[in-house]
C-alpha positions in Angstrom: 49.0 50.6 45.5 49.2 52.9 42.6 51.9 55.3 42.6 52.2 58.4 39.9 55.7 60.2 39.9 56.6 63.5 38.5 59.8 64.9 38.3 59.5 68.1 37.1 60.8 70.3 34.7 60.2 73.9 33.2 57.1 73.7 31.0 57.1 69.8 31.1 57.1 66.3 33.4 58.2 62.7 33.5 55.5 60.8 34.8 55.9 57.3 35.8 52.8 54.8 37.4 53.9 52.3 39.4 51.7 49.1 41.2 54.4 47.9 43.7 57.7 47.2 41.5 56.1 47.3 37.9 56.3 50.2 35.9 52.9 50.3 34.2 53.2 54.0 32.5 55.9 56.3 31.4 56.3 59.3 29.2 57.0 62.7 29.3 54.0 65.2 29.2 53.4 69.0 28.6 51.7 71.5 30.9 49.3 71.8 28.2 45.4 71.3 28.6 45.8 68.0 26.2 48.2 66.2 27.8 47.0 67.2 31.1 43.7 65.5 29.8 45.2 62.5 28.4 47.1 62.1 32.1 43.4 63.2 33.9 42.2 59.3 31.3 45.5 57.3 32.5 44.9 57.9 36.4 41.1 57.1 35.9 41.2 53.9 34.2 43.3 52.7 37.1 41.7 50.5 39.3 42.0 52.2 42.5 42.8 55.2 44.2 46.5 56.7 43.7 48.9 58.0 45.4 50.3 60.9 43.6 54.7 62.1 44.4 56.6 65.1 42.9 59.4 67.2 44.2 59.0 71.1 44.4 60.9 73.2 42.3 59.9 76.3 42.6 56.9 78.0 40.2 57.8 75.3 37.7 56.0 72.5 39.7 52.8 74.9 40.7 51.1 74.0 37.8 50.8 70.2 38.8 49.7 71.7 42.4 46.7 73.2 40.5 46.2 70.2 38.7 46.2 68.1 41.5 43.3 70.4 43.2 41.5 70.9 40.5 40.5 67.0 40.4 40.9 66.7 44.0 44.0 64.0 44.5 45.8 64.0 47.4 49.4 64.5 46.2 53.1 64.1 48.5 54.7 67.8 47.7 58.8 66.5 48.3 60.9 69.3 49.4 64.4 69.1 47.5 66.9 68.7 49.9 64.8 65.4 51.6 64.4 64.4 47.5 68.3 64.8 47.0 68.8 62.7 50.5 66.2 59.8 49.4 66.9 59.6 45.8 70.4 60.0 46.1 70.8 56.7 48.3 73.7 55.1 46.0 77.2 55.7 44.7 76.3 56.5 41.4 76.3 60.2 40.2 74.0 59.1 37.0 71.0 61.8 37.2 68.3 62.6 34.9 64.3 63.1 34.6 63.5 59.7 34.0 65.8 58.2 36.4 64.3 60.6 39.1 60.0 59.9 38.4 61.3 56.6 39.1 63.0 56.7 41.6 60.6 58.9 42.9 58.3 55.7 42.6 60.3 52.9 43.7 61.2 54.3 46.8 58.0 55.4 48.1 56.7 52.9 50.1 60.4 53.0 52.1 59.5 56.6 53.2 56.9 58.5 55.1 55.9 61.1 52.9 53.3 63.7 54.4 50.8 64.3 52.5 50.0 68.2 51.1 49.4 70.4 53.9 45.5 72.0 53.6 45.1 74.9 51.0 44.7 77.4 53.1 48.3 77.8 54.8 49.8 77.1 50.9 48.1 81.0 50.2 48.8 82.1 53.7 52.4 81.7 52.8 52.1 83.3 49.3 50.8 86.1 50.7 53.4 86.7 53.8 55.9 85.4 51.2 54.8 88.6 48.8 54.3 90.7 51.4 57.8 90.1 52.4 58.7 90.7 48.9 56.8 94.5 49.0 58.5 95.4 52.0 62.3 94.3 51.1 61.4 96.1 47.9 60.0 99.4 50.0 63.3 99.8 51.5 65.2 99.6 48.3 63.6 102.3 47.1 63.5 104.7 49.7 67.7 104.3 50.0 67.1 104.8 46.0 64.9 108.0 47.0 67.1 109.0 49.6 70.4 109.4 47.4 68.4 111.0 44.6 66.8 113.5 46.9 70.4 113.9 48.6 71.1 116.0 45.0 68.2 117.8 44.2 66.8 118.9 47.9 68.4 117.3 50.7 66.2 119.3 53.4 63.1 117.8 52.6 63.9 114.8 54.3 63.9 116.8 57.9 60.4 117.8 57.9 59.3 113.7 58.2 60.0 111.1 60.6 61.1 107.9 59.7 58.4 106.5 58.0 57.0 108.3 55.1 53.2 109.0 54.6 51.2 109.7 51.7 52.0 113.4 52.9 55.2 113.4 52.8 55.6 111.8 49.4 53.2 114.2 47.6 55.4 117.2 49.2 58.7 115.1 47.4 57.1 114.3 43.9 55.7 118.1 43.9 58.7 120.0 45.6 61.4 118.0 44.8 63.7 121.1 44.5 63.7 124.2 46.1 62.6 126.1 43.0 59.8 124.8 42.8 59.5 127.0 45.9 60.7 130.2 44.7 57.1 131.7 44.0 54.7 130.5 46.7 53.7 132.6 49.2 52.7 130.7 52.9 49.1 130.9 52.1 49.5 129.0 48.3 51.8 126.3 50.2 49.7 126.6 53.2 46.4 124.7 51.1 48.5 122.4 48.9 49.2 120.5 52.0 45.8 120.4 53.3 45.0 119.6 49.6 48.0 116.5 49.9 47.2 114.8 52.8 44.2 112.3 54.4 44.3 113.0 57.6 43.2 116.4 59.0 45.0 119.1 59.8 44.6 122.7 61.1 45.3 125.9 58.8 47.8 126.4 62.2 49.8 123.1 61.6 50.3 123.6 57.8 50.9 126.9 58.1 53.5 125.8 60.9 54.7 123.5 58.4 55.0 125.3 55.0 56.5 128.1 56.8 59.6 125.5 57.7 59.1 124.1 53.7 60.1 127.9 52.6 63.0 128.6 54.6 64.7 125.4 54.2 64.1 126.1 50.4 65.6 129.8 50.4 68.5 128.4 52.3 68.6 125.0 50.2 71.9 125.2 48.1 71.2 122.0 45.7 73.6 119.8 44.1 72.1 119.4 40.8 69.7 122.0 38.9 66.0 121.5 38.2 66.6 120.3 34.4 68.3 117.9 36.0 67.7 113.5 35.6 67.9 113.8 38.7 64.9 115.6 39.3 63.0 112.8 37.6 64.6 110.1 39.2 62.9 111.7 42.6 60.0 111.4 41.0 60.5 108.0 40.1 60.3 107.0 43.3 58.5 108.8 45.1 55.0 107.0 42.9 56.9 103.6 43.2 57.3 104.2 46.6 53.3 105.2 47.1 52.3 102.5 45.2 54.0 100.2 47.2 53.2 101.4 50.6 48.9 100.7 48.7 50.1 97.7 48.2 51.5 96.3 51.4 48.5 98.1 52.9 46.3 95.7 50.9 48.4 92.7 51.6 48.6 93.3 55.2 44.7 92.6 54.6 45.0 89.8 52.3 47.5 87.9 55.0 45.1 88.7 57.5 42.1 87.6 56.3 43.5 84.8 55.2 45.6 83.6 58.2 41.8 84.1 61.0 40.7 81.2 58.8 43.2 78.4 60.2 42.9 77.3 63.6 46.3 79.0 64.9 45.2 82.3 64.8 44.1 82.8 67.7 45.8 80.4 69.4 49.0 82.3 68.6 48.1 86.0 69.1 47.2 85.3 72.4 50.9 85.7 73.1 51.7 89.2 74.4 53.7 91.1 71.7 52.2 89.2 68.6 49.6 90.9 66.6 47.2 90.1 63.8 50.0 90.5 61.3 52.8 88.9 63.1 50.6 85.7 63.6 49.8 86.1 59.7 53.3 85.9 58.9 54.1 82.9 61.7 51.5 80.4 59.9 52.9 81.9 56.6 56.6 80.3 56.9 55.2 77.3 59.9 52.2 76.4 57.9 49.8 73.5 59.8 52.2 72.6 62.7 49.9 69.5 63.3 52.0 68.0 60.9 55.6 67.8 63.0 55.5 65.0 65.5 57.7 66.9 68.2 58.3 70.7 68.3 62.0 69.2 67.8 61.0 68.7 64.3 60.1 72.1 64.3 62.9 73.6 65.6 64.3 72.0 63.0 62.6 73.3 60.0 63.0 77.2 61.4 66.5 75.6 61.8 67.3 76.4 65.3 68.4 73.1 66.7 71.6 72.7 67.4 74.9 71.4 65.3 76.8 68.4 66.9 79.5 66.8 65.6 82.2 64.6 66.7 85.1 62.2 65.5 87.3 60.1 67.5 88.1 62.4 70.0 87.3 65.5 68.1 84.4 67.3 69.3 82.9 70.7 67.8 81.6 73.4 69.3 78.2 73.3 69.1 76.8 75.6 66.6 73.0 76.7 65.6 72.2 74.7 62.4 70.8 77.2 59.3 69.4 74.4 57.0 65.6 75.3 57.8 63.3 77.9 56.3 65.5 80.8 57.0 62.3 83.2 56.1 60.8 81.7 59.2 64.0 82.6 61.5 63.9 86.2 60.5 60.2 86.5 61.2 60.6 84.7 64.6 63.7 86.9 65.5 61.9 90.3 64.7 58.9 89.1 66.8 61.2 87.8 69.6 62.8 91.5 69.7 59.0 93.2 69.4 57.9 90.6 72.5 60.9 92.6 74.3 60.0 95.7 73.0 56.9 95.7 74.8 56.9 93.9 77.4 54.9 96.5 79.3 51.6 94.7 77.2 51.3 92.1 79.7 53.2 89.4 81.1 55.3 87.5 78.6 57.7 84.0 79.5 60.2 84.4 77.2 60.5 87.8 77.9 61.6 86.4 81.2 63.5 83.9 79.2 65.7 86.2 77.4 66.7 88.5 80.6 67.4 85.5 82.6 70.1 84.4 79.9 71.4 87.7 80.0 71.7 88.1 83.7 72.4 84.2 84.5 76.3 84.0 86.3 77.7 83.5 82.4 75.9 86.0 80.5 74.3 85.4 77.1 74.8 88.0 74.4 72.1 88.8 72.7 71.3 86.4 69.7 72.1 83.9 71.4 70.0 85.0 74.0 67.3 85.6 71.1 67.6 81.9 69.6 67.2 80.4 72.5 64.3 82.5 72.8 62.9 81.6 69.0 63.6 77.8 70.4 61.3 78.1 73.5 58.6 80.3 71.3 58.3 77.8 69.1 58.0 75.2 71.5 54.9 77.5 73.2 53.2 78.0 70.2 53.3 73.4 69.4 52.2 72.7 72.5 48.8 76.0 72.0 47.9 74.0 68.5 48.2 70.8 70.0 46.5 71.3 73.4 44.2 73.7 71.4 44.7 76.2 74.4 45.7 79.9 74.3 48.7 81.3 76.0 48.7 81.3 79.9 51.5 83.1 81.6 50.9 81.2 85.1 50.5 77.7 83.7 53.9 78.8 81.2 56.3 79.3 84.1 55.3 77.0 86.1 56.1 74.4 83.6 59.3 76.6 82.9 60.5 75.9 86.9 
């Protein structure tokens, strides 16, 4: 068996090729066409198919993944924590790129290293991560806009709900200071409102909102004048928010369309409280869960398994192990919360379990009950995928009893 191992760093990798215990090739390569073509010739010169293994190093290892995918090579992408555990088997603290590459190749036969999952799951993960980043940016930008508006026209926020619409941001951008409304009549303002919304709005409703806006402007006492830099900030934040909201909408469509190409999508969406977007986010973080031998391994991957510690007579209190995927935990936490909020949508054994934990003789705290529900949800997802079946409330309830 031929093993090709790479220790990846920024812009370069140290490559070794082993046949059993003999090193046949070692060299540092740059991440450019010349060096990748030379490496390709070394691979094609091997008498049989090789196994490629390297550690995930964020954006730096993506070019190695692309190299493998373009040339249809199967490869093992190691989690950094897993790689550290496997490579640091001795007591020496020596660590170099060269040594790590050799250790990856030498230990490959000692561990059951799984092949990289299908590319569709990787695409879904990138989209899910980007979506979550945009959501985070939106929250920060909304806070920045709120802060700036407090100095220019704080009453403007009373016109809108918690969810910022395009109309709301257009109005913020147009009337970011009460002085901008000083010379506008109700009729002119009504026409501006109708022009700056994608939704159809009646003349009566537009006129009522115009009257309210003029009333707020007349009674407003801004902290800064119209020439203030804060006015420019409001415009900037409003435009950035509009762009972020448009990007979020586009990403939602892309994520759902990509996730629909996986076999898990319909299974996950069949559970009451899990919609298309939630199903896409779950697939993005959990990937192909068929790669796990048991649902307990899936729990450990997410980080909701129990951590136990015992030494002699001392037994520590059990706690949740948080060494897994924090983004997956966060998604599942809000999904279970959404199930509880939308329990009227249909019977759900996860919701039943939550209330059972909250009403038993020793009621669990809210977060403790939610984590237990996440554990049960993961078991349910794993079972559905393994048995290729959609959600069946009667079956899950009978199994829980």
